[in-house]
PDB file of N, CA, C, O and CB in Angstrom:
ATOM      1  N   MET A   1    -142.446 338.413  12.970  1.00  0.00           N
ATOM      2  CA  MET A   1    -142.866 338.164  14.596  1.00  0.00           C
ATOM      3  C   MET A   1    -142.896 339.631  14.826  1.00  0.00           C
ATOM      4  O   MET A   1    -142.114 340.522  14.493  1.00  0.00           O
ATOM      5  CB  MET A   1    -141.665 337.200  15.757  1.00  0.00           C
ATOM      6  N   ALA A   2    -144.270 339.639  15.641  1.00  0.00           N
ATOM      7  CA  ALA A   2    -144.703 341.185  15.985  1.00  0.00           C
ATOM      8  C   ALA A   2    -143.225 341.519  17.044  1.00  0.00           C
ATOM      9  O   ALA A   2    -142.516 340.786  17.733  1.00  0.00           O
ATOM     10  CB  ALA A   2    -146.636 341.320  17.024  1.00  0.00           C
ATOM     11  N   ALA A   3    -143.223 342.715  16.803  1.00  0.00           N
ATOM     12  CA  ALA A   3    -142.525 343.504  17.835  1.00  0.00           C
ATOM     13  C   ALA A   3    -143.189 343.766  19.137  1.00  0.00           C
ATOM     14  O   ALA A   3    -144.362 344.127  19.232  1.00  0.00           O
ATOM     15  CB  ALA A   3    -142.211 344.740  17.305  1.00  0.00           C
ATOM     16  N   PHE A   4    -142.234 343.531  20.320  1.00  0.00           N
ATOM     17  CA  PHE A   4    -142.598 343.120  21.428  1.00  0.00           C
ATOM     18  C   PHE A   4    -142.320 344.553  22.465  1.00  0.00           C
ATOM     19  O   PHE A   4    -141.174 344.841  22.811  1.00  0.00           O
ATOM     20  CB  PHE A   4    -141.782 341.711  21.735  1.00  0.00           C
ATOM     21  N   SER A   5    -143.348 345.259  22.827  1.00  0.00           N
ATOM     22  CA  SER A   5    -143.428 346.212  23.616  1.00  0.00           C
ATOM     23  C   SER A   5    -142.120 346.329  24.829  1.00  0.00           C
ATOM     24  O   SER A   5    -141.692 345.253  25.248  1.00  0.00           O
ATOM     25  CB  SER A   5    -144.801 346.032  24.141  1.00  0.00           C
ATOM     26  N   ASP A   6    -141.571 347.472  25.316  1.00  0.00           N
ATOM     27  CA  ASP A   6    -140.684 347.066  26.613  1.00  0.00           C
ATOM     28  C   ASP A   6    -141.524 346.999  27.618  1.00  0.00           C
ATOM     29  O   ASP A   6    -140.911 346.528  28.576  1.00  0.00           O
ATOM     30  CB  ASP A   6    -139.538 348.026  27.041  1.00  0.00           C
ATOM     31  N   PRO A   7    -143.110 347.332  28.015  1.00  0.00           N
ATOM     32  CA  PRO A   7    -143.828 346.780  29.103  1.00  0.00           C
ATOM     33  C   PRO A   7    -143.905 345.435  28.947  1.00  0.00           C
ATOM     34  O   PRO A   7    -143.637 344.840  29.991  1.00  0.00           O
ATOM     35  CB  PRO A   7    -145.097 347.308  29.266  1.00  0.00           C
ATOM     36  N   PHE A   8    -144.218 344.619  27.870  1.00  0.00           N
ATOM     37  CA  PHE A   8    -144.601 343.510  27.820  1.00  0.00           C
ATOM     38  C   PHE A   8    -143.358 342.504  28.129  1.00  0.00           C
ATOM     39  O   PHE A   8    -143.536 341.390  28.622  1.00  0.00           O
ATOM     40  CB  PHE A   8    -145.262 343.392  26.596  1.00  0.00           C
ATOM     41  N   LEU A   9    -141.736 343.163  27.690  1.00  0.00           N
ATOM     42  CA  LEU A   9    -140.795 342.286  27.995  1.00  0.00           C
ATOM     43  C   LEU A   9    -140.581 342.449  29.349  1.00  0.00           C
ATOM     44  O   LEU A   9    -140.545 341.394  29.982  1.00  0.00           O
ATOM     45  CB  LEU A   9    -139.656 342.405  27.238  1.00  0.00           C
ATOM     46  N   LYS A  10    -140.393 343.714  30.120  1.00  0.00           N
ATOM     47  CA  LYS A  10    -140.571 343.782  31.499  1.00  0.00           C
ATOM     48  C   LYS A  10    -141.233 342.890  32.386  1.00  0.00           C
ATOM     49  O   LYS A  10    -140.822 342.354  33.416  1.00  0.00           O
ATOM     50  CB  LYS A  10    -141.067 344.743  31.684  1.00  0.00           C
ATOM     51  N   ASN A  11    -142.414 342.819  31.764  1.00  0.00           N
ATOM     52  CA  ASN A  11    -143.315 342.083  32.614  1.00  0.00           C
ATOM     53  C   ASN A  11    -142.562 340.571  32.520  1.00  0.00           C
ATOM     54  O   ASN A  11    -142.397 339.968  33.580  1.00  0.00           O
ATOM     55  CB  ASN A  11    -145.023 342.160  32.033  1.00  0.00           C
ATOM     56  N   LEU A  12    -142.205 340.092  31.534  1.00  0.00           N
ATOM     57  CA  LEU A  12    -141.913 338.692  31.466  1.00  0.00           C
ATOM     58  C   LEU A  12    -140.934 338.440  32.450  1.00  0.00           C
ATOM     59  O   LEU A  12    -141.037 337.465  33.194  1.00  0.00           O
ATOM     60  CB  LEU A  12    -141.464 338.240  30.140  1.00  0.00           C
ATOM     61  N   CYS A  13    -139.784 339.412  32.532  1.00  0.00           N
ATOM     62  CA  CYS A  13    -138.851 339.002  33.009  1.00  0.00           C
ATOM     63  C   CYS A  13    -138.936 339.763  34.697  1.00  0.00           C
ATOM     64  O   CYS A  13    -137.855 339.851  35.281  1.00  0.00           O
ATOM     65  CB  CYS A  13    -137.660 339.300  31.973  1.00  0.00           C
ATOM     66  N   ALA A  14    -140.001 340.205  35.316  1.00  0.00           N
ATOM     67  CA  ALA A  14    -140.269 340.830  36.542  1.00  0.00           C
ATOM     68  C   ALA A  14    -139.699 342.044  36.984  1.00  0.00           C
ATOM     69  O   ALA A  14    -139.485 342.441  38.129  1.00  0.00           O
ATOM     70  CB  ALA A  14    -140.023 340.053  37.398  1.00  0.00           C
ATOM     71  N   GLY A  15    -139.431 342.712  35.580  1.00  0.00           N
ATOM     72  CA  GLY A  15    -138.512 344.033  35.755  1.00  0.00           C
ATOM     73  C   GLY A  15    -136.985 344.114  36.084  1.00  0.00           C
ATOM     74  O   GLY A  15    -136.325 345.115  36.364  1.00  0.00           O
ATOM     75  N   LYS A  16    -136.524 342.596  35.966  1.00  0.00           N
ATOM     76  CA  LYS A  16    -135.011 342.510  35.977  1.00  0.00           C
ATOM     77  C   LYS A  16    -134.454 343.104  34.868  1.00  0.00           C
ATOM     78  O   LYS A  16    -135.245 343.502  34.013  1.00  0.00           O
ATOM     79  CB  LYS A  16    -134.505 341.157  36.030  1.00  0.00           C
ATOM     80  N   GLU A  17    -132.967 343.295  34.635  1.00  0.00           N
ATOM     81  CA  GLU A  17    -132.271 343.996  33.668  1.00  0.00           C
ATOM     82  C   GLU A  17    -132.024 342.511  32.777  1.00  0.00           C
ATOM     83  O   GLU A  17    -131.291 341.625  33.217  1.00  0.00           O
ATOM     84  CB  GLU A  17    -130.809 344.975  34.303  1.00  0.00           C
ATOM     85  N   PHE A  18    -132.796 342.392  31.392  1.00  0.00           N
ATOM     86  CA  PHE A  18    -132.512 341.486  30.279  1.00  0.00           C
ATOM     87  C   PHE A  18    -132.018 341.691  29.065  1.00  0.00           C
ATOM     88  O   PHE A  18    -132.344 342.781  28.596  1.00  0.00           O
ATOM     89  CB  PHE A  18    -133.390 340.980  30.008  1.00  0.00           C
ATOM     90  N   LEU A  19    -131.318 340.998  28.363  1.00  0.00           N
ATOM     91  CA  LEU A  19    -131.137 341.469  27.102  1.00  0.00           C
ATOM     92  C   LEU A  19    -131.985 340.424  26.221  1.00  0.00           C
ATOM     93  O   LEU A  19    -132.056 339.220  26.466  1.00  0.00           O
ATOM     94  CB  LEU A  19    -129.566 341.586  26.740  1.00  0.00           C
ATOM     95  N   TRP A  20    -132.530 340.996  25.300  1.00  0.00           N
ATOM     96  CA  TRP A  20    -133.736 340.329  24.697  1.00  0.00           C
ATOM     97  C   TRP A  20    -133.256 340.100  23.181  1.00  0.00           C
ATOM     98  O   TRP A  20    -132.815 341.096  22.606  1.00  0.00           O
ATOM     99  CB  TRP A  20    -135.189 341.309  24.827  1.00  0.00           C
ATOM    100  N   HIS A  21    -133.295 338.991  22.539  1.00  0.00           N
ATOM    101  CA  HIS A  21    -132.948 338.562  21.209  1.00  0.00           C
ATOM    102  C   HIS A  21    -134.050 338.128  20.308  1.00  0.00           C
ATOM    103  O   HIS A  21    -134.584 337.036  20.505  1.00  0.00           O
ATOM    104  CB  HIS A  21    -132.043 337.516  21.304  1.00  0.00           C
ATOM    105  N   THR A  22    -134.401 338.841  19.410  1.00  0.00           N
ATOM    106  CA  THR A  22    -135.751 338.163  18.467  1.00  0.00           C
ATOM    107  C   THR A  22    -135.111 337.731  17.072  1.00  0.00           C
ATOM    108  O   THR A  22    -134.250 338.215  16.338  1.00  0.00           O
ATOM    109  CB  THR A  22    -137.178 339.462  18.092  1.00  0.00           C
ATOM    110  N   LYS A  23    -135.880 336.658  17.042  1.00  0.00           N
ATOM    111  CA  LYS A  23    -135.339 336.275  15.546  1.00  0.00           C
ATOM    112  C   LYS A  23    -136.755 335.698  14.804  1.00  0.00           C
ATOM    113  O   LYS A  23    -137.431 334.721  15.125  1.00  0.00           O
ATOM    114  CB  LYS A  23    -133.929 334.902  15.594  1.00  0.00           C
ATOM    115  N   PRO A  24    -136.942 336.612  13.753  1.00  0.00           N
ATOM    116  CA  PRO A  24    -138.522 336.553  12.995  1.00  0.00           C
ATOM    117  C   PRO A  24    -138.649 334.939  12.331  1.00  0.00           C
ATOM    118  O   PRO A  24    -137.630 334.294  12.084  1.00  0.00           O
ATOM    119  CB  PRO A  24    -138.662 337.948  11.441  1.00  0.00           C
ATOM    120  N   PRO A  25    -140.035 334.388  12.082  1.00  0.00           N
ATOM    121  CA  PRO A  25    -140.339 333.384  11.413  1.00  0.00           C
ATOM    122  C   PRO A  25    -139.375 333.103  10.270  1.00  0.00           C
ATOM    123  O   PRO A  25    -138.514 333.936   9.988  1.00  0.00           O
ATOM    124  CB  PRO A  25    -141.591 333.543  11.037  1.00  0.00           C
ATOM    125  N   ARG A  26    -139.476 332.102   9.686  1.00  0.00           N
ATOM    126  CA  ARG A  26    -138.659 331.574   8.369  1.00  0.00           C
ATOM    127  C   ARG A  26    -139.433 330.528   7.981  1.00  0.00           C
ATOM    128  O   ARG A  26    -139.350 329.439   8.549  1.00  0.00           O
ATOM    129  CB  ARG A  26    -137.093 331.061   8.567  1.00  0.00           C
ATOM    130  N   GLY A  27    -140.420 330.803   6.782  1.00  0.00           N
ATOM    131  CA  GLY A  27    -140.821 329.468   5.944  1.00  0.00           C
ATOM    132  C   GLY A  27    -142.013 329.291   7.298  1.00  0.00           C
ATOM    133  O   GLY A  27    -142.700 330.105   7.915  1.00  0.00           O
ATOM    134  N   ARG A  28    -141.802 327.504   7.386  1.00  0.00           N
ATOM    135  CA  ARG A  28    -142.895 327.090   8.677  1.00  0.00           C
ATOM    136  C   ARG A  28    -142.236 327.171  10.261  1.00  0.00           C
ATOM    137  O   ARG A  28    -142.938 327.114  11.271  1.00  0.00           O
ATOM    138  CB  ARG A  28    -143.429 325.308   8.447  1.00  0.00           C
ATOM    139  N   SER A  29    -140.943 327.296  10.269  1.00  0.00           N
ATOM    140  CA  SER A  29    -140.296 327.557  11.393  1.00  0.00           C
ATOM    141  C   SER A  29    -140.740 329.105  12.182  1.00  0.00           C
ATOM    142  O   SER A  29    -140.614 330.248  11.742  1.00  0.00           O
ATOM    143  CB  SER A  29    -138.795 327.456  10.953  1.00  0.00           C
ATOM    144  N   GLY A  30    -141.173 328.736  13.208  1.00  0.00           N
ATOM    145  CA  GLY A  30    -141.548 330.094  14.424  1.00  0.00           C
ATOM    146  C   GLY A  30    -140.525 330.679  14.561  1.00  0.00           C
ATOM    147  O   GLY A  30    -139.413 330.243  14.266  1.00  0.00           O
ATOM    148  N   GLY A  31    -140.872 332.120  15.194  1.00  0.00           N
ATOM    149  CA  GLY A  31    -139.714 332.738  15.260  1.00  0.00           C
ATOM    150  C   GLY A  31    -139.182 332.781  16.813  1.00  0.00           C
ATOM    151  O   GLY A  31    -139.877 332.237  17.671  1.00  0.00           O
ATOM    152  N   MET A  32    -138.221 333.284  17.097  1.00  0.00           N
ATOM    153  CA  MET A  32    -137.553 333.113  18.289  1.00  0.00           C
ATOM    154  C   MET A  32    -137.680 334.530  19.226  1.00  0.00           C
ATOM    155  O   MET A  32    -137.738 335.684  18.802  1.00  0.00           O
ATOM    156  CB  MET A  32    -136.028 332.703  17.922  1.00  0.00           C
ATOM    157  N   LEU A  33    -137.703 334.052  20.666  1.00  0.00           N
ATOM    158  CA  LEU A  33    -137.467 334.906  21.540  1.00  0.00           C
ATOM    159  C   LEU A  33    -136.581 334.664  22.827  1.00  0.00           C
ATOM    160  O   LEU A  33    -137.037 334.078  23.808  1.00  0.00           O
ATOM    161  CB  LEU A  33    -138.576 335.248  21.814  1.00  0.00           C
ATOM    162  N   VAL A  34    -135.400 335.108  22.773  1.00  0.00           N
ATOM    163  CA  VAL A  34    -134.753 334.368  23.790  1.00  0.00           C
ATOM    164  C   VAL A  34    -134.129 335.835  24.913  1.00  0.00           C
ATOM    165  O   VAL A  34    -133.909 336.976  24.505  1.00  0.00           O
ATOM    166  CB  VAL A  34    -133.369 333.207  22.939  1.00  0.00           C
ATOM    167  N   GLY A  35    -134.010 335.480  25.940  1.00  0.00           N
ATOM    168  CA  GLY A  35    -133.694 336.518  27.080  1.00  0.00           C
ATOM    169  C   GLY A  35    -132.792 335.879  27.930  1.00  0.00           C
ATOM    170  O   GLY A  35    -132.929 334.727  28.343  1.00  0.00           O
ATOM    171  N   ILE A  36    -131.442 336.981  28.309  1.00  0.00           N
ATOM    172  CA  ILE A  36    -130.555 336.665  28.922  1.00  0.00           C
ATOM    173  C   ILE A  36    -130.413 337.838  30.365  1.00  0.00           C
ATOM    174  O   ILE A  36    -130.381 339.068  30.371  1.00  0.00           O
ATOM    175  CB  ILE A  36    -129.444 336.546  27.857  1.00  0.00           C
ATOM    176  N   ASN A  37    -130.357 336.932  31.389  1.00  0.00           N
ATOM    177  CA  ASN A  37    -130.431 337.948  32.705  1.00  0.00           C
ATOM    178  C   ASN A  37    -128.951 338.634  32.773  1.00  0.00           C
ATOM    179  O   ASN A  37    -127.909 338.007  32.962  1.00  0.00           O
ATOM    180  CB  ASN A  37    -130.786 337.015  34.321  1.00  0.00           C
ATOM    181  N   LEU A  38    -129.061 340.051  32.580  1.00  0.00           N
ATOM    182  CA  LEU A  38    -127.694 340.567  32.531  1.00  0.00           C
ATOM    183  C   LEU A  38    -127.372 340.663  34.167  1.00  0.00           C
ATOM    184  O   LEU A  38    -126.189 340.865  34.440  1.00  0.00           O
ATOM    185  CB  LEU A  38    -127.586 342.120  31.639  1.00  0.00           C
ATOM    186  N   GLY A  39    -128.223 340.551  35.182  1.00  0.00           N
ATOM    187  CA  GLY A  39    -127.729 340.645  36.508  1.00  0.00           C
ATOM    188  C   GLY A  39    -126.940 339.265  36.924  1.00  0.00           C
ATOM    189  O   GLY A  39    -126.316 339.177  37.982  1.00  0.00           O
ATOM    190  N   THR A  40    -127.051 338.079  35.863  1.00  0.00           N
ATOM    191  CA  THR A  40    -126.300 336.940  36.095  1.00  0.00           C
ATOM    192  C   THR A  40    -125.040 336.704  35.206  1.00  0.00           C
ATOM    193  O   THR A  40    -123.920 336.287  35.503  1.00  0.00           O
ATOM    194  CB  THR A  40    -127.176 335.861  35.976  1.00  0.00           C
ATOM    195  N   PHE A  41    -125.578 337.101  34.028  1.00  0.00           N
ATOM    196  CA  PHE A  41    -124.447 336.588  33.092  1.00  0.00           C
ATOM    197  C   PHE A  41    -124.177 337.975  32.461  1.00  0.00           C
ATOM    198  O   PHE A  41    -124.888 338.977  32.540  1.00  0.00           O
ATOM    199  CB  PHE A  41    -124.896 335.277  31.906  1.00  0.00           C
ATOM    200  N   ASP A  42    -122.740 337.786  31.676  1.00  0.00           N
ATOM    201  CA  ASP A  42    -122.207 338.996  30.628  1.00  0.00           C
ATOM    202  C   ASP A  42    -122.375 338.109  29.371  1.00  0.00           C
ATOM    203  O   ASP A  42    -122.178 336.898  29.269  1.00  0.00           O
ATOM    204  CB  ASP A  42    -120.386 339.670  30.870  1.00  0.00           C
ATOM    205  N   VAL A  43    -122.807 339.044  28.389  1.00  0.00           N
ATOM    206  CA  VAL A  43    -122.947 338.227  26.672  1.00  0.00           C
ATOM    207  C   VAL A  43    -121.676 338.679  26.223  1.00  0.00           C
ATOM    208  O   VAL A  43    -121.189 339.805  26.323  1.00  0.00           O
ATOM    209  CB  VAL A  43    -124.379 338.827  25.371  1.00  0.00           C
ATOM    210  N   GLY A  44    -121.187 337.604  25.692  1.00  0.00           N
ATOM    211  CA  GLY A  44    -119.959 338.261  24.882  1.00  0.00           C
ATOM    212  C   GLY A  44    -120.365 338.441  23.482  1.00  0.00           C
ATOM    213  O   GLY A  44    -120.336 339.526  22.901  1.00  0.00           O
ATOM    214  N   GLU A  45    -120.784 337.211  22.914  1.00  0.00           N
ATOM    215  CA  GLU A  45    -121.235 336.963  21.236  1.00  0.00           C
ATOM    216  C   GLU A  45    -122.151 336.445  21.085  1.00  0.00           C
ATOM    217  O   GLU A  45    -122.353 335.403  21.707  1.00  0.00           O
ATOM    218  CB  GLU A  45    -120.511 336.248  20.360  1.00  0.00           C
ATOM    219  N   ILE A  46    -123.141 336.977  20.149  1.00  0.00           N
ATOM    220  CA  ILE A  46    -124.393 336.305  19.474  1.00  0.00           C
ATOM    221  C   ILE A  46    -123.967 335.890  18.402  1.00  0.00           C
ATOM    222  O   ILE A  46    -123.037 336.545  17.933  1.00  0.00           O
ATOM    223  CB  ILE A  46    -125.592 337.097  19.201  1.00  0.00           C
ATOM    224  N   GLU A  47    -124.382 334.851  17.718  1.00  0.00           N
ATOM    225  CA  GLU A  47    -124.098 334.371  16.414  1.00  0.00           C
ATOM    226  C   GLU A  47    -125.791 333.704  15.947  1.00  0.00           C
ATOM    227  O   GLU A  47    -126.427 332.779  16.452  1.00  0.00           O
ATOM    228  CB  GLU A  47    -122.647 333.095  16.511  1.00  0.00           C
ATOM    229  N   GLU A  48    -126.064 334.448  15.014  1.00  0.00           N
ATOM    230  CA  GLU A  48    -127.553 334.110  14.232  1.00  0.00           C
ATOM    231  C   GLU A  48    -127.099 333.333  12.833  1.00  0.00           C
ATOM    232  O   GLU A  48    -126.411 333.829  11.941  1.00  0.00           O
ATOM    233  CB  GLU A  48    -128.565 335.759  13.781  1.00  0.00           C
ATOM    234  N   GLY A  49    -127.683 331.926  12.866  1.00  0.00           N
ATOM    235  CA  GLY A  49    -127.662 331.059  11.959  1.00  0.00           C
ATOM    236  C   GLY A  49    -129.291 330.883  11.481  1.00  0.00           C
ATOM    237  O   GLY A  49    -130.272 331.391  12.026  1.00  0.00           O
ATOM    238  N   GLU A  50    -129.260 330.097  10.417  1.00  0.00           N
ATOM    239  CA  GLU A  50    -130.671 330.118   9.849  1.00  0.00           C
ATOM    240  C   GLU A  50    -131.606 329.533  10.407  1.00  0.00           C
ATOM    241  O   GLU A  50    -132.719 329.699   9.907  1.00  0.00           O
ATOM    242  CB  GLU A  50    -130.780 329.677   8.731  1.00  0.00           C
ATOM    243  N   TYR A  51    -131.493 328.717  11.538  1.00  0.00           N
ATOM    244  CA  TYR A  51    -132.590 328.110  12.381  1.00  0.00           C
ATOM    245  C   TYR A  51    -131.987 328.158  13.896  1.00  0.00           C
ATOM    246  O   TYR A  51    -132.414 327.386  14.753  1.00  0.00           O
ATOM    247  CB  TYR A  51    -132.981 326.475  11.858  1.00  0.00           C
ATOM    248  N   PHE A  52    -131.013 329.070  14.157  1.00  0.00           N
ATOM    249  CA  PHE A  52    -130.427 328.802  15.513  1.00  0.00           C
ATOM    250  C   PHE A  52    -129.935 330.360  16.055  1.00  0.00           C
ATOM    251  O   PHE A  52    -129.722 331.282  15.268  1.00  0.00           O
ATOM    252  CB  PHE A  52    -129.045 327.603  15.382  1.00  0.00           C
ATOM    253  N   VAL A  53    -129.802 330.473  17.489  1.00  0.00           N
ATOM    254  CA  VAL A  53    -129.213 331.755  17.854  1.00  0.00           C
ATOM    255  C   VAL A  53    -128.036 331.090  18.862  1.00  0.00           C
ATOM    256  O   VAL A  53    -128.302 330.074  19.503  1.00  0.00           O
ATOM    257  CB  VAL A  53    -130.409 332.938  18.624  1.00  0.00           C
ATOM    258  N   ARG A  54    -126.802 331.697  18.948  1.00  0.00           N
ATOM    259  CA  ARG A  54    -125.789 331.109  19.966  1.00  0.00           C
ATOM    260  C   ARG A  54    -125.438 332.593  20.642  1.00  0.00           C
ATOM    261  O   ARG A  54    -125.072 333.629  20.087  1.00  0.00           O
ATOM    262  CB  ARG A  54    -124.292 330.162  19.182  1.00  0.00           C
ATOM    263  N   PHE A  55    -125.626 332.377  21.700  1.00  0.00           N
ATOM    264  CA  PHE A  55    -124.790 333.120  22.957  1.00  0.00           C
ATOM    265  C   PHE A  55    -123.551 332.583  23.626  1.00  0.00           C
ATOM    266  O   PHE A  55    -123.510 331.505  24.218  1.00  0.00           O
ATOM    267  CB  PHE A  55    -125.668 333.252  24.109  1.00  0.00           C
ATOM    268  N   ARG A  56    -122.558 333.411  23.488  1.00  0.00           N
ATOM    269  CA  ARG A  56    -121.381 333.063  24.123  1.00  0.00           C
ATOM    270  C   ARG A  56    -121.785 333.837  25.617  1.00  0.00           C
ATOM    271  O   ARG A  56    -122.126 335.009  25.774  1.00  0.00           O
ATOM    272  CB  ARG A  56    -119.904 333.622  23.226  1.00  0.00           C
ATOM    273  N   ILE A  57    -121.654 332.972  26.444  1.00  0.00           N
ATOM    274  CA  ILE A  57    -122.119 333.769  28.154  1.00  0.00           C
ATOM    275  C   ILE A  57    -120.854 333.670  29.062  1.00  0.00           C
ATOM    276  O   ILE A  57    -119.837 333.020  28.820  1.00  0.00           O
ATOM    277  CB  ILE A  57    -123.586 332.769  29.194  1.00  0.00           C
ATOM    278  N   ARG A  58    -121.119 334.450  30.168  1.00  0.00           N
ATOM    279  CA  ARG A  58    -120.357 334.136  31.248  1.00  0.00           C
ATOM    280  C   ARG A  58    -120.866 334.277  32.494  1.00  0.00           C
ATOM    281  O   ARG A  58    -121.271 335.406  32.769  1.00  0.00           O
ATOM    282  CB  ARG A  58    -119.332 334.754  31.218  1.00  0.00           C
ATOM    283  N   ASN A  59    -120.957 333.425  33.335  1.00  0.00           N
ATOM    284  CA  ASN A  59    -121.631 333.766  34.625  1.00  0.00           C
ATOM    285  C   ASN A  59    -120.695 334.506  35.606  1.00  0.00           C
ATOM    286  O   ASN A  59    -119.574 334.043  35.818  1.00  0.00           O
ATOM    287  CB  ASN A  59    -122.160 332.471  35.303  1.00  0.00           C
ATOM    288  N   LYS A  60    -121.122 335.665  36.228  1.00  0.00           N
ATOM    289  CA  LYS A  60    -120.600 336.561  36.770  1.00  0.00           C
ATOM    290  C   LYS A  60    -120.499 336.139  37.850  1.00  0.00           C
ATOM    291  O   LYS A  60    -119.657 336.911  38.310  1.00  0.00           O
ATOM    292  CB  LYS A  60    -121.054 337.594  36.675  1.00  0.00           C
ATOM    293  N   GLU A  61    -120.761 335.402  38.695  1.00  0.00           N
ATOM    294  CA  GLU A  61    -120.580 334.889  39.712  1.00  0.00           C
ATOM    295  C   GLU A  61    -119.343 333.832  39.963  1.00  0.00           C
ATOM    296  O   GLU A  61    -118.886 333.903  41.104  1.00  0.00           O
ATOM    297  CB  GLU A  61    -121.697 334.463  39.895  1.00  0.00           C
ATOM    298  N   ASP A  62    -118.774 332.945  39.170  1.00  0.00           N
ATOM    299  CA  ASP A  62    -117.728 332.108  39.221  1.00  0.00           C
ATOM    300  C   ASP A  62    -116.949 332.347  37.676  1.00  0.00           C
ATOM    301  O   ASP A  62    -115.919 331.718  37.431  1.00  0.00           O
ATOM    302  CB  ASP A  62    -118.303 330.538  39.559  1.00  0.00           C
ATOM    303  N   GLY A  63    -117.306 332.933  37.063  1.00  0.00           N
ATOM    304  CA  GLY A  63    -116.526 333.120  35.573  1.00  0.00           C
ATOM    305  C   GLY A  63    -116.772 332.053  34.306  1.00  0.00           C
ATOM    306  O   GLY A  63    -116.269 332.144  33.185  1.00  0.00           O
ATOM    307  N   PHE A  64    -117.531 331.193  34.711  1.00  0.00           N
ATOM    308  CA  PHE A  64    -117.538 329.999  34.246  1.00  0.00           C
ATOM    309  C   PHE A  64    -118.373 330.386  32.593  1.00  0.00           C
ATOM    310  O   PHE A  64    -119.578 330.639  32.590  1.00  0.00           O
ATOM    311  CB  PHE A  64    -118.346 328.893  35.459  1.00  0.00           C
ATOM    312  N   GLN A  65    -117.579 330.384  31.316  1.00  0.00           N
ATOM    313  CA  GLN A  65    -118.200 330.601  30.297  1.00  0.00           C
ATOM    314  C   GLN A  65    -118.576 329.422  29.490  1.00  0.00           C
ATOM    315  O   GLN A  65    -118.034 328.332  29.679  1.00  0.00           O
ATOM    316  CB  GLN A  65    -117.547 331.430  29.681  1.00  0.00           C
ATOM    317  N   TRP A  66    -119.428 329.596  28.655  1.00  0.00           N
ATOM    318  CA  TRP A  66    -120.491 328.450  27.796  1.00  0.00           C
ATOM    319  C   TRP A  66    -121.444 329.007  26.940  1.00  0.00           C
ATOM    320  O   TRP A  66    -121.864 330.140  27.175  1.00  0.00           O
ATOM    321  CB  TRP A  66    -121.428 327.552  28.753  1.00  0.00           C
ATOM    322  N   ASN A  67    -121.893 328.291  25.866  1.00  0.00           N
ATOM    323  CA  ASN A  67    -122.632 328.478  24.900  1.00  0.00           C
ATOM    324  C   ASN A  67    -124.056 328.291  25.186  1.00  0.00           C
ATOM    325  O   ASN A  67    -124.522 327.254  25.659  1.00  0.00           O
ATOM    326  CB  ASN A  67    -122.209 327.760  23.961  1.00  0.00           C
ATOM    327  N   LEU A  68    -124.716 329.320  24.887  1.00  0.00           N
ATOM    328  CA  LEU A  68    -126.411 328.543  24.822  1.00  0.00           C
ATOM    329  C   LEU A  68    -126.983 328.834  23.425  1.00  0.00           C
ATOM    330  O   LEU A  68    -127.071 329.867  22.761  1.00  0.00           O
ATOM    331  CB  LEU A  68    -127.707 329.303  26.087  1.00  0.00           C
ATOM    332  N   ILE A  69    -127.302 327.694  23.237  1.00  0.00           N
ATOM    333  CA  ILE A  69    -127.863 327.448  21.561  1.00  0.00           C
ATOM    334  C   ILE A  69    -129.249 327.318  21.661  1.00  0.00           C
ATOM    335  O   ILE A  69    -129.695 326.372  22.310  1.00  0.00           O
ATOM    336  CB  ILE A  69    -127.291 325.992  20.711  1.00  0.00           C
ATOM    337  N   TRP A  70    -130.003 328.115  21.124  1.00  0.00           N
ATOM    338  CA  TRP A  70    -131.259 328.070  21.082  1.00  0.00           C
ATOM    339  C   TRP A  70    -131.797 327.772  19.534  1.00  0.00           C
ATOM    340  O   TRP A  70    -131.568 328.616  18.669  1.00  0.00           O
ATOM    341  CB  TRP A  70    -131.715 329.325  21.692  1.00  0.00           C
ATOM    342  N   GLY A  71    -132.398 326.755  19.262  1.00  0.00           N
ATOM    343  CA  GLY A  71    -132.774 326.595  17.819  1.00  0.00           C
ATOM    344  C   GLY A  71    -134.332 325.725  17.571  1.00  0.00           C
ATOM    345  O   GLY A  71    -134.945 325.089  18.428  1.00  0.00           O
ATOM    346  N   CYS A  72    -134.696 325.926  16.206  1.00  0.00           N
ATOM    347  CA  CYS A  72    -135.765 325.216  15.656  1.00  0.00           C
ATOM    348  C   CYS A  72    -135.399 324.341  14.796  1.00  0.00           C
ATOM    349  O   CYS A  72    -134.293 324.233  14.267  1.00  0.00           O
ATOM    350  CB  CYS A  72    -136.647 325.939  15.112  1.00  0.00           C
ATOM    351  N   THR A  73    -136.506 323.586  14.621  1.00  0.00           N
ATOM    352  CA  THR A  73    -136.394 322.766  13.408  1.00  0.00           C
ATOM    353  C   THR A  73    -137.464 323.141  12.185  1.00  0.00           C
ATOM    354  O   THR A  73    -138.392 323.947  12.255  1.00  0.00           O
ATOM    355  CB  THR A  73    -136.601 321.261  13.867  1.00  0.00           C
ATOM    356  N   ARG A  74    -137.127 322.446  11.212  1.00  0.00           N
ATOM    357  CA  ARG A  74    -137.779 323.093   9.930  1.00  0.00           C
ATOM    358  C   ARG A  74    -139.152 322.355   9.761  1.00  0.00           C
ATOM    359  O   ARG A  74    -139.901 322.650   8.829  1.00  0.00           O
ATOM    360  CB  ARG A  74    -136.793 322.898   8.494  1.00  0.00           C
TER     361      ARG A  74
END
């Protein structure tokens, strides 16, 4: 996966503060680009598997914690 420039990523999120995580393609599976709005969420842990990325996040407004799992199929 090509590297993304800061101006490109800022344009995607309308200039808001985001944490960006990329995972390059593997075999036939495409790469991943995941963005988390840091104005809304705190990011605790990031786990990267062979075909997924898991974020442990907490909503800043109500403190609710959850896992966001982003994956692809082979």
